[in-house]
Kinemage of the C-alpha trace (Angstrom):
@kinemage 1
@onewidth
@group {chain A} dominant
@subgroup {mainchain}
@vectorlist {calphas} color= white
{ca met a 1} P 13.612 24.491 18.443
{ca asp a 2} L 13.349 21.109 16.095
{ca trp a 3} L 14.265 22.645 12.951
{ca cys a 4} L 13.159 19.249 11.440
{ca arg a 5} L 9.720 19.370 13.243
{ca tyr a 6} L 6.828 21.276 11.433
{ca arg a 7} L 3.195 21.537 12.407
{ca phe a 8} L 0.650 23.059 9.722
{ca arg a 9} L -2.838 24.349 10.106
{ca ser a 10} L -5.126 24.965 7.014
{ca val a 11} L -8.716 25.341 6.559
{ca trp a 12} L -10.621 25.531 3.561
{ca arg a 13} L -14.280 26.726 2.701
{ca leu a 14} L -15.872 24.663 0.529
{ca pro a 15} L -19.312 24.835 -1.334
{ca ala a 16} L -20.545 21.163 -0.649
{ca pro a 17} L -21.895 19.324 2.318
{ca pro a 18} L -19.714 17.677 4.519
{ca asp a 19} L -20.917 14.179 3.678
{ca ala a 20} L -19.823 14.826 -0.051
{ca val a 21} L -16.603 16.228 0.917
{ca tyr a 22} L -15.943 13.614 3.548
{ca ala a 23} L -16.892 10.780 0.842
{ca val a 24} L -13.988 12.148 -1.577
{ca leu a 25} L -11.437 12.831 1.238
{ca ala a 26} L -11.991 9.196 2.500
{ca arg a 27} L -10.885 7.984 -1.046
{ca ala a 28} L -7.281 8.459 -0.690
{ca glu a 29} L -6.351 6.574 -4.141
{ca gly a 30} L -8.463 9.397 -5.666
{ca tyr a 31} L -5.816 12.070 -4.567
{ca pro a 32} L -3.897 12.106 -7.498
{ca arg a 33} L -6.822 13.134 -9.703
{ca trp a 34} L -7.643 15.827 -8.199
{ca trp a 35} L -4.467 17.224 -5.953
{ca pro a 36} L -1.878 18.278 -8.586
{ca gln a 37} L 1.156 17.885 -5.675
{ca val a 38} L -0.229 14.126 -4.701
{ca arg a 39} L 1.591 12.523 -7.540
{ca glu a 40} L 0.881 8.949 -6.346
{ca val a 41} L -1.209 6.607 -4.196
{ca val a 42} L -0.844 2.628 -3.716
{ca pro a 43} L -3.110 1.232 -1.499
{ca leu a 44} L -1.307 -1.713 0.438
{ca asp a 45} L -4.455 -3.020 2.106
{ca asp a 46} L -7.573 -1.674 3.482
{ca thr a 47} L -5.735 0.720 5.884
{ca thr a 48} L -1.945 1.362 4.688
{ca gly a 49} L -0.967 3.025 1.415
{ca thr a 50} L 1.907 4.779 0.042
{ca ala a 51} L 1.713 8.454 -1.270
{ca arg a 52} L 4.396 10.057 -3.037
{ca phe a 53} L 4.610 14.112 -2.859
{ca arg a 54} L 5.915 16.956 -4.784
{ca ser a 55} L 5.115 20.546 -4.945
{ca leu a 56} L 7.233 23.377 -6.213
{ca leu a 57} L 10.751 21.839 -5.307
{ca pro a 58} L 12.136 19.262 -7.254
{ca tyr a 59} L 12.230 16.601 -4.891
{ca asp a 60} L 9.638 13.673 -3.924
{ca leu a 61} L 8.518 12.776 -0.474
{ca val a 62} L 7.513 9.212 0.269
{ca val a 63} L 5.469 8.412 3.085
{ca thr a 64} L 3.503 5.325 4.117
{ca ala a 65} L -0.110 6.223 5.572
{ca arg a 66} L -2.093 4.036 7.965
{ca ala a 67} L -5.721 4.822 8.972
{ca leu a 68} L -5.825 5.917 12.506
{ca arg a 69} L -9.289 7.358 12.486
{ca arg a 70} L -12.173 6.957 10.314
{ca asp a 71} L -15.157 8.118 11.673
{ca pro a 72} L -17.637 9.457 9.151
{ca ala a 73} L -20.156 10.274 11.769
{ca ala a 74} L -17.771 12.863 13.129
{ca arg a 75} L -16.171 13.497 9.938
{ca val a 76} L -12.432 13.019 11.129
{ca leu a 77} L -10.036 11.525 9.237
{ca glu a 78} L -6.526 10.737 10.459
{ca val a 79} L -3.363 8.981 9.171
{ca gly a 80} L -0.230 8.327 11.012
{ca leu a 81} L 2.818 9.023 8.678
{ca gly a 82} L 5.966 6.624 8.320
{ca gly a 83} L 8.918 6.987 5.785
{ca asp a 84} L 10.237 11.149 4.851
{ca leu a 85} L 7.601 12.218 7.044
{ca glu a 86} L 6.662 10.933 10.306
{ca gly a 87} L 3.955 11.815 12.425
{ca trp a 88} L 0.178 11.801 11.583
{ca ala a 89} L -2.444 14.365 9.542
{ca arg a 90} L -5.777 14.774 10.249
{ca trp a 91} L -9.072 16.253 8.573
{ca thr a 92} L -12.079 17.818 10.893
{ca leu a 93} L -15.398 18.368 8.497
{ca thr a 94} L -17.898 20.909 9.768
{ca ala a 95} L -20.989 21.820 8.549
{ca glu a 96} L -20.626 26.055 7.663
{ca gly a 97} L -23.740 27.358 6.245
{ca ala a 98} L -24.540 25.217 3.030
{ca gly a 99} L -21.027 24.280 2.699
{ca thr a 100} L -18.198 22.990 4.691
{ca arg a 101} L -15.240 23.564 6.706
{ca ala a 102} L -12.481 21.685 6.230
{ca leu a 103} L -9.673 21.908 8.869
{ca tyr a 104} L -6.028 20.206 7.987
{ca glu a 105} L -3.683 19.694 10.509
{ca gln a 106} L -0.663 18.161 10.493
{ca glu a 107} L 2.344 17.299 12.555
{ca val a 108} L 5.461 15.577 11.457
{ca glu a 109} L 9.195 15.332 11.728
{ca val a 110} L 11.141 15.262 8.582
{ca arg a 111} L 13.332 12.109 8.103
{ca ala a 112} L 14.772 12.426 4.689
{ca arg a 113} L 18.226 12.822 4.829
{ca leu a 114} L 18.615 15.782 2.295
{ca leu a 115} L 15.917 17.767 3.959
{ca arg a 116} L 17.077 17.429 7.561
{ca ala a 117} L 20.733 18.758 6.295
{ca leu a 118} L 18.985 21.677 4.604
{ca ala a 119} L 16.654 22.137 7.744
{ca val a 120} L 17.967 25.755 9.212
{ca pro a 121} L 18.453 27.913 5.648
{ca gly a 122} L 15.552 25.560 3.833
{ca arg a 123} L 12.894 26.175 6.563
{ca pro a 124} L 11.019 29.310 4.810
{ca val a 125} L 11.397 27.165 1.406
{ca phe a 126} L 9.809 23.929 2.649
{ca arg a 127} L 6.992 25.818 4.748
{ca ala a 128} L 6.059 28.029 1.341
{ca asn a 129} L 6.036 25.118 -0.885
{ca his a 130} L 3.631 23.405 1.856
{ca ala a 131} L 1.856 26.246 1.447
{ca leu a 132} L 1.592 26.112 -2.467
{ca met a 133} L 0.492 22.530 -2.285
{ca met a 134} L -2.000 23.222 0.024
{ca arg a 135} L -3.603 25.895 -2.119
{ca gly a 136} L -3.633 23.325 -4.823
{ca gly a 137} L -5.542 20.705 -2.900
{ca arg a 138} L -8.171 23.369 -1.909
{ca arg a 139} L -8.549 24.423 -5.859
{ca gly a 140} L -8.595 20.959 -6.853
{ca leu a 141} L -10.982 19.572 -3.979
{ca ala a 142} L -12.953 22.107 -4.894
{ca ala a 143} L -13.155 21.495 -8.626
{ca glu a 144} L -13.913 17.707 -7.936
{ca leu a 145} L -16.717 18.341 -5.652
{ca glu a 146} L -18.312 20.404 -8.283
{ca glu a 147} L -17.950 17.998 -10.968
{ca ala a 148} L -19.237 15.290 -8.769
{ca ala a 149} L -22.407 17.512 -7.826
{ca arg a 150} L -22.975 18.044 -11.603
{ca arg a 151} L -22.958 14.263 -12.305
{ca glu a 152} L -25.429 13.722 -9.478
{ca pro a 153} L -28.720 13.114 -10.417
{ca thr a 154} L -31.668 15.198 -9.729
{ca ala a 155} L -35.101 14.383 -8.329
{ca asp a 156} L -36.724 14.465 -11.721
{ca gly a 157} L -33.868 12.112 -12.711
{ca gly a 158} L -31.792 14.390 -14.643
{ca arg a 159} L -28.165 15.671 -14.148
{ca arg a 160} L -27.014 18.870 -12.348
{ca gly a 161} L -24.886 21.418 -14.450
{ca pro a 162} L -25.057 24.106 -17.240
{ca val a 163} L -28.310 23.895 -19.514
């Protein structure tokens, strides 16, 4: 087993249509606004940017992400990752009733020197740290989608939301 390689898979069920979810996920520069563990996203050009992550552990991961696939018809977003993590991550969105099933998949190799040195004893902690990050992301995305739905005009020109 390569202790520095990770495969993650998360399924988020969200109470918003897939196209609305895709629109939020496709704007990577907005992630820090709704995903607490995504501390910074800096676009470098139309298809590449850097991102800095930190979950519970007091350690930042910095990656360069390059768009590999942006397919709004299939509702798939995929990026290649380099830097502290090398590999790929992908969102696949499908309709589920009135909402969305968001499948997140990631395969990476840790390249950060300290995390590689701690690979064996730290593996359970790193996986738990990732799980906490994903939980924060799901909560944040659900709140962002709810807020976006409130701002959306209704057929009569008003706004949705509390009366």
